[in-house]
C-alpha positions as CSV (number, residue, x, y, z in Angstrom):
1,X,73.8,48.3,-82.5
2,X,72.5,49.0,-79.0
3,X,72.7,46.6,-76.1
4,X,69.4,46.6,-74.3
5,X,69.3,46.5,-70.5
6,X,67.1,44.3,-68.5
7,X,65.0,47.4,-67.4
8,X,64.5,48.5,-71.0
9,X,63.4,45.0,-72.1
10,X,60.9,44.8,-69.2
11,X,59.5,48.2,-70.0
12,X,59.0,47.2,-73.7
13,X,57.3,43.9,-72.6
14,X,55.0,45.7,-70.1
15,X,54.0,48.1,-72.9
16,X,53.1,45.1,-75.2
17,X,51.3,43.3,-72.3
18,X,49.1,46.3,-71.6
19,X,48.2,46.6,-75.3
20,X,47.4,42.8,-75.4
21,X,45.2,43.1,-72.2
22,X,43.3,46.0,-73.7
23,X,42.7,44.1,-77.0
24,X,41.6,41.1,-75.0
25,X,39.1,43.2,-73.0
26,X,37.7,44.6,-76.3
27,X,37.3,41.0,-77.7
28,X,35.6,39.9,-74.5
29,X,33.1,42.7,-74.8
30,X,32.6,41.8,-78.4
31,X,32.0,38.1,-77.4
32,X,29.0,39.4,-75.3
33,X,27.4,40.9,-78.5
34,X,29.0,44.3,-79.0
35,X,30.4,45.3,-82.4
36,X,33.5,47.4,-83.2
37,X,32.7,50.3,-85.5
38,X,34.9,52.5,-87.7
39,X,33.6,56.0,-88.2
40,X,35.2,58.7,-90.4
41,X,35.1,62.2,-89.0
42,X,36.6,65.5,-90.0
43,X,39.6,64.8,-87.7
44,X,40.2,61.3,-89.0
45,X,39.0,57.7,-88.4
46,X,37.6,56.7,-85.0
47,X,37.1,53.2,-83.8
48,X,34.3,52.8,-81.2
49,X,32.8,49.9,-79.2
50,X,29.4,50.7,-77.7
51,X,30.1,54.4,-77.9
52,X,33.5,54.1,-76.2
53,X,36.5,55.2,-78.3
54,X,39.1,52.5,-78.9
55,X,42.7,53.4,-79.7
56,X,43.6,52.7,-83.3
57,X,46.5,50.3,-82.4
58,X,44.2,48.4,-80.1
59,X,41.5,48.2,-82.7
60,X,43.9,47.0,-85.4
61,X,45.1,44.2,-83.0
62,X,41.4,43.3,-82.5
63,X,40.6,43.3,-86.2
64,X,43.5,41.0,-86.9
65,X,42.3,38.4,-84.4
66,X,41.0,35.2,-85.9
67,X,37.8,35.3,-83.8
68,X,36.8,38.7,-85.2
69,X,35.0,38.9,-88.6
70,X,34.2,41.9,-90.8
71,X,30.5,42.4,-91.4
72,X,31.4,44.5,-94.5
73,X,28.6,47.0,-94.3
74,X,30.8,50.0,-95.3
75,X,30.1,52.5,-98.0
76,X,32.2,50.5,-100.5
77,X,32.5,46.7,-100.5
78,X,36.3,46.7,-100.0
79,X,36.1,48.9,-96.9
80,X,34.5,47.2,-93.9
81,X,33.3,49.5,-91.1
82,X,31.9,47.0,-88.6
83,X,33.5,43.9,-87.0
84,X,31.8,41.3,-84.9
85,X,33.0,38.3,-82.8
86,X,32.4,34.9,-84.3
87,X,32.5,31.5,-82.6
88,X,35.7,29.6,-83.6
């Protein structure tokens, strides 16, 4: 078991805060009418917002937000590829 120092705890919290801030910025853009899209390429899956690439961990945080809803217009019904902001 490791004992964490104050500096290591702050570093971990700053990392999580930056991730939350980026997710909040994506959700704010979606609130103005943009949609988050998932595209499958030869190199893997890519999330994009108005043509800007969104990191997968940020996109998953956005998708799990209660204000974001799947439009479900993917190739198969169980695989959504577009998410939009909905009013709570």
